[in-house]
N, C-alpha and C positions, 0 to 999 in steps of 0.2 A: 472433589478434584475436578478443575475445569482443564479442561485439552483447547490448546490454541493454536493454529497455524497462524503463522507471521509470513506473509509473501510479499516481497517487492521486488523494484528494481530500482537501482544507482547509477548515474551518470558524471557523479563527482563528490561520491559516498556520502553526500549529506541525508538520500534515505537509510543507509546501512547505518551511520551515525545514531538514528532514531530508532529502529529496527532496532539492535542491540541494547537500549534504554530501555525499549520497550520488552523485550524480552527478559532483563533483568525485573525489570520491576513484576512481571507479571509472575514470574518465579518465586520472587522473594513472596509473593501471596499463595504461592502453593498449586500454583496453577503448573503442566504439563505444556511447554511448548517446542513446537517444530520450527524451523525457519527456512524457509526455502528461497532463493536468488535468483531470481530470472535475468536468465543472462541470452544477449543477442549480438552475434559477432559483425552484425549491420551497425551497428553504435560503433561510432567512432567517438573521441574526444576533440577540440577543437573547436573555433567560431565556425567553419564553413560547414562541419559535420550537423554543429547543432540547429546551424539555419535548414539543413536539408530536414534532417529528423523533425524541425518543427514546421516544416511544409509538407511533410509527410503525414505532420498528425491530423494538418486542415484537409488535405486532400485525401484522407482515409487511407494512407498506403500500408501497407502489410508488413509486417518484420517478419522473419525466420528465427523465431525459439532454439538456441540452442538446444537442448535438453526440453523435452515437452512435459507441462506440468506430472511433478512428481506426487501430490497427494490430492484427497478427495474433500471437498471442502463436508461432505454428508459425514465423516468420518470425525467429526473436531465440535467440539458445542460453537467455539467464534472463531471467522476466518478475517482476519484482519489483515490490509492490503496496502500498500505502502509504494505512492509514487509521485515522483515529480508532476510539475506541470511543464505542459509543453506547446505553446503557443495557446493559452490560454485553453487548456483542456490537457487530457489524458492522453498519459506519455504512451509509441504505440506498442513498447511493447509488453507491458500490461492490458492492454487494452487486448491483445493477441494471446496474451495467458490466460485472461476471464471467457475469451471465444471460444479456445480449446476445453475449458474446463464444465463440468456436467456440473450443472446447479438442481435439485430437486425442490420443488415447489412443497414438498410436503416434509422436510426438513427443520427441525427444531434449529438446526444453527445459525446463527447469529452473523450478521456483518458489520465491520468498522473498518474504514479508511484512513490513516494518515496521508496525507499530501504535504509536501513540500515548494516552495513557491519563489519568487523575488517578492511579489507583492502582491497577485492576482491572478485569477482562473481557479480558486480554489473553488469556490460554490459549485461552478461547472463540472468540474473534477469529480467528487463528492456521486450529484448528479446523475452524469457518465457511470458509473460503479453503480449507483444503485439499478440504474436500468440494464448492466449485463446482470448482477445476482439477482435479477429481478424480486427485488426486496428492499425495504426502507433499509438505511444503514443504524443499527444502533447504536455505535459511538463514533462522533468524527472529529478529526484534527488536523488542526492547519497549522505549520510550522517553517515561519520564513528562516530562507537561506541562510540571514545574517544571525538566527538565531543557536546556529550548530560551530558558529564560530569561536574559537577562544579555548575556555573549557567546555562549552557549549548547556553553561547551565543552566538557560533559559529553556533549549530544545529537552534538556531532562527532566527540569519540573514539566512541563509539556505532556511528555510522553510517561510521568507519573500519573498526571491525569487523566489519560488518556488510559491507560493501565486502569486504573480507578472507573471509570467510566464503562467501562467492556463487565467487569466485574460486576458492579448494580447491576446491568443490562443483565447478565447470565442470572441470578438470583432471580430477577422476575420475572426469565423466559422457564 
């Protein structure tokens, strides 16, 4: 039975919707799943705050996490990282969580990322995550914000596909 950690940050609930759907799919497949939501009181709602956060992402701004990373990736078979795209790249709180976390090169842990965006920046964001975890991502999924609207059927289907990709990658490792 696979042991999976889902770590995500959400500003507008989109990442939470995807993380919950992903958790449900993995649990249905028999995996044990822990979920860690990254929070930073620095992040505020509203257009002006969003623009400031985007500027921070471009200018390599630092974010204080409300709570330091609670789980160690080495304790899991897979770690799945969920993030919105800010200014065509990785959002500050997820970057900070990844920076504060220890990744062991010899670890058998595989990594995946699910990225939420309006329409672009997802390839760069997946690449930034790979650089910070120091391993290629075994699975990647991009979910567009519009796909979580209404009943979220498209986002849930993509979460199911991503869960399947992760489980296949675990079988190979």
